N, C-alpha and C positions, 0 to 999 in steps of 0.2 A: 869235764872238770879238770882234766889233766893238761889242758893247754896252759903252759907256763907264761902267761902274758908278761908279768914283771921281768922274768928272766930274759925273755927275748928282747923286750924294749930297752931294758937297761944295757944289755949286752950290745945291742945295735947302736945305741946312743953313745955309750961311754967305753965299751969294751970290758967293763967289770962283770964279774960273776957275783950276782946279788946274794947267792947262797953263802958267800964268804965275806960279805960286807954288812956293816950295821948289825942288825939283829939276826941276819941270816934268813929272815922271813921273806918269802917270795910273794909279796903283796904290794898294794898301792902305797901304804904308809912308808914302808922301808924303801921303796923306789924313790919316793920324794926325799926321805932323810939321807939316803946314800948319794943321790945326784944333786940335791938342792934345786932340782928342776920341778917347779910346781905343775907345769903342763904335762910333764911325763907322769907324775903321780896321778893326776886327774885322768889322763888317758888310760892308765892301767886300771883305775877304779871303774871307769865307764865300760871298758872291755870286759872286766870281770862281772859287772852287773849284767851286761848283755849275755855273757856265757851262762849265767844262772837262768836268765829269762828264756834263752833259746832252748836250754835243756828241758824245761817243762813245757815250752811252747810246742815242741815237736810231738810229744804224745797227745797234747790237746788237739793239735791240727789233725792228727791221725785218728782222732776219735777214741783214744784210749780211755779206760775207766779211771776213776780217781786214784785207785791203788797204783796204777802204772805212773800216773802223774806224780804221786807222792814219792814213789821210788826214784824217779828221775830227779826230783828235787833234793832228796837226801843224798843220792850218789854223786850229783854234780858238786855238792859241798864237800863230800868225802874226797872226791878226786882233786878238788882244789887244795884242800888242807893237807892231804897226804899223797902228793903227786907221785905216781909210779915211775914217771920218767925222770924225776929229780931226786932219786934216792929216798922217796917218801917224805920229802920236805915240801912245804907249800906255804900258802898264805894262811891267814886266820879265818877266812871264810865269810867275813862280814859282807863284802860287796856281792859275792856270788849268792849268798842267802837273800840279800836285798832284791836281786834279780828274780829269784824264785818267788818271793813275796809279791813283787809287783805284777807277776803274771797270774798268781793264784788268788791272793787276798792281801791287799795292802794294810789291813788292820795290824797284822803281826809287825810289819815294818814301822807303822805309826807308833805302836806301843813301845817297840824297841828304842826308837829315837827319843821318845818322851823320857823313858827310864835312863837312857844314856846321858842326856843333858841334865837330868835331875841329879844323878850321881856325880857327874863331872863337875857341876857347879857347887853342890852342897858338900860332898864328901871330900874330894881332893881333885884338883885340876890335873887329872891323869887320864889319858885315853883308855888305858887298859882297865882302870876302875870303872869308868863309864861303860865300856864294852861288856865287862862281866856283869855289872848291875843290870844292864839292858837284856843281856842274854839269860840271866837267871829269872828276871821278873816277867819277861814276855810270855813264856808258857803258862805261868800262874795267872797272869792277868787275862790271857786268852781263854783259859779254862773257866774263869769266872765271868767272862763277858756274856751278855745276853745273847742267846742263840739267834734271835731275829737280826741282831746287829751283825753277827758273824755271817749269817746267810745273805744278808743284804749286800755285803761287800765282796762276796765270792764272785770271781770272774769265770769260774768253771761251772757250767750248768750241772745240776744234779750232783753236786759234790757232797761227799760224806763229811759232815762237820767233825765227827770223831776222828776220822782218818786225817783230816786237816790238822787238828790239834796234836795228834800223834806225830805227824810230819814236823811240825814246828818244834815239838819237844825233842825229837831226835836230832834235828839240825842244831838246836840249842846245846845239846850235849856235846856234839862235835866241836862247835865253836868254843864252848867252855874248856874242853880239853886243850885246845890250841892256845888258850890264854893262861894256862896254869904256870908255864915257865915265866912269862912276864910278871905275873902276880908274885911269884916266888922271889924274883929279882927285886920287885918293889918292896916287899917286906924285909928283905935283907938291908 
């Protein structure tokens, strides 16, 4: 999770230190905002998604139990959001969490995207409002989702549904904390 994709790519492409540009966020959106380069932002996003997917794929491939897979998912998002090599600054964790969801169960990602666009369109056309709405709604919707539906979409055999829901809840808390500052700015 501590691989600072946005920092490296922006530094290589422009020479800028993304930590001191735009929002200071080390993620795909700020990479695009700072450089104006759509392809650079997309590259950061895809690499961050791959980072999350790879972090949970390794314990899956090694035959780890679902607790180990869940820990990998939570810690890759923590590492991305609070990067130890970047003075504990990082991204907001959305792309990395999407990678985790794509490897474990895409239902969490589907619910997040639906809630994001609902809030983005209905409440206010702001990415942070959509992100917070999706982040807060996903664990609640997942908790109330029918167990057979959740089990049907699990990519990990014999996964513990309760541990999966707890993993999504913990990742949502991390992402929510990374969105407090932009929401505070929005309310000002």
